[in-house]
N, C-alpha and C positions, 0 to 999 in steps of 0.2 A: 438300579443305577442311575438312571437319569435324575430321579429325585436327589440323589446323593451330589451328583454333580451340581446340580441347582442350590443345593444348600451348601456346600463346603467349597466350591471352587468359583472364586470372585473372577466375573468376566467385565471387561470394559465396555461399557455401553455407548456408543456414539450418538449424540443426539440427532445427528443429520447427516447422512452422505449421499454423495452423488456423483455419477460418473462423468457429469459435464465437465468437472474439473480437467480431470485426465485428457479428455475429448478435446478441450481447447487447446491443451499443449499440444496434442497431435495434429492440429487443424493448423498451428504456429510452426510446424516443422520441427518441433521438439519431441518427437514421438521416441528419442532416444533415451528418455527419462525412464523407459520400463526396463532398460540394462542395469538401472541401478541393484547394486546388492547389498545396500544398506550397510556398509562397511566401517563408515564413520570418519573416513578420510577428509570429508569437506569439514567437518564440525572441528577435528583435530586440528585443521589447518587455518581456520577462521581467527583472526585477530579480533572481531568484534565479539564472537563468542568467547572469548579470554575476560571479557569486561563487562559483559551482559547476560541476559538470559537466552540471548538468540542462540539456536542450535539447528544448523544448517540440514542436518540428516532428519529431525524431526519434522520439519516443514516440507523436505521432499516428501517422507514417509506418507504424511497427511495427503498432502497433494495426489500421490500414486493411489491410496486407499480411499480417495473420494470423501475425506474428511473435511466437511464446509467449515469448521469451524477455524481452520488454518487462514480464512480469508478475515475473521476478525482478530487475528492474532498480532498484536503490536509489534511481535519480534521481527516479522517479516521485512520492516520497514527499517530494522537496524543494521541491516548487511550495508556493508559501505562499497560494494561491488570492486573489489581489489582484484578480482578472478584467481586468487590464490587457489580456492577450493577446484575452480575450472582446470588449472594447470596440474595439479596434484591426483585428481579423480583418476583410478586405475582403468574406468570404463570410458574414458573420454567423453563423459557426460557435461554437456554445458549447464554446470548446475548455476552460475551466475543468471545466464540468461531466463534461467527457468525461476528464479527468484522473482526477476524482473516481472515476467510474465505473471507470476501470482499476484505480484502488486496491480498489475494493469486489471485483472480480473477482479481482485478486492474492490479497485476504484470502480468499475463497470456495475458490481453489486450493491455499490455504496457504503462500503468500508472503507471510505479513506479518512485519515486522521484529520480531525477539525484544523489543526494547523497546517496541512498540507493544504486542505480544500481552501483555507482562507489564501495562502499563497498563490495557487494556481487561480483561483476565481476572482479574488478580490485585488490582487496585485498584477500579476501575469497577466491575465486576459484585458485587465482595465487599463494597465498602464505600458503592455509591452516589456516590461521589466521584471526580472525575478528578483532584483534588489534595486529598488529605485534609489535617487539621490538627489531628487528635486524638492523632497520635503523641506519644510521651515526648520526641522528640528536636525537636519542633516548638514546644515551649514558648513561644519566643520571638513566635512569630506569634500566640499566643494573648493573651501580655501586651501586644502591639502593639494588638490589636483594644481590650483593657481600658482601655488608655491614652487612647483616644479615645471611650470611655464607652459601647463595645459588649459584648455578652456575649463570653465567651472562645471560644465556640463558635456558628457562625452557627445560625439556626434551620432547618437542615436535617436530613438523618438522623443528623448527628452528636449534636443535641440530641434527637432522637426515634428511637433505634436500632431500635424497633419496627417503623419505617419502610423499613427496610432491605430485609426481607422482601418488603414490597410493591414495591420497586423491582425485585426479583429476579423477582418473579413478571411484571412487565411486560415484562422482557427475556428470560423464558422464553417468553412469549406471542408476542412479535414475532419468535422464532428467533435471538435475540443469542446465546445461550448454546449453542446447537447449532451455530451458525457459528463461536463459538471452539472447541469440542470437535472440531470437524471440522478445523479449522485446525491444532491442535495434534497431531492423529492424522497428519494428511499430513506435516506437519513432521517427526514421528518416522519416519514410513516412509521418508522420503527420507535423513534423517541415516542410518537403518541400512543404506540400499542404497548409500549414499555409503562408508560403512565396509566395506561386504562388498567393494565395487569395490576400494577402497583394500588391503584384505587381500589380494585375489585378485592384484592387481599386483604386491604385495611378494612373493607367494608364488611367482611366475613369475620375477621378478626372481632370487629366492634360488636357483631351480632353474637358471638360465642360469650363474649364478656357480658 
């Protein structure tokens, strides 16, 4: 019987699972995730899911089962945090908060999108702004502000550049820079491992030919 099962029944094989994901949810006070009945109300309510491949239920299910591939899934970054799923969940599960936590875990494990990493590390940390407006090619925005009687630069670190250091000190104190440095390190390690595996694969193919 077991031979027939293995021969005729296809089973989905997860490359890697870990209970760490679910435990991190519990540690963050989101243990209510275990009450999920996989009904799909979150997916059916999601405005982002209507226009993308993002399926809230799939992401939550992977997190519950410890499927670490969810951390590499670009779909978790497509959530717009509109909280519609949160409001409609029949088990009152904080679904949106769970997606945000998934993103946090993904960053901790180095699975942050390059565009997000560049914004967080190269712009936000470096300038104190998520959307700087003091660059040479952004003169039109400064002109627009002045046309409304506003100063060309807002009264933020753009007007007080010495405050950038204070912002960076705060980000260092809360561990933001360490988080970014660790993400960069893990991304480089994975990239190097992938390149090595590709080179070994190519070498074996050349040997066979």
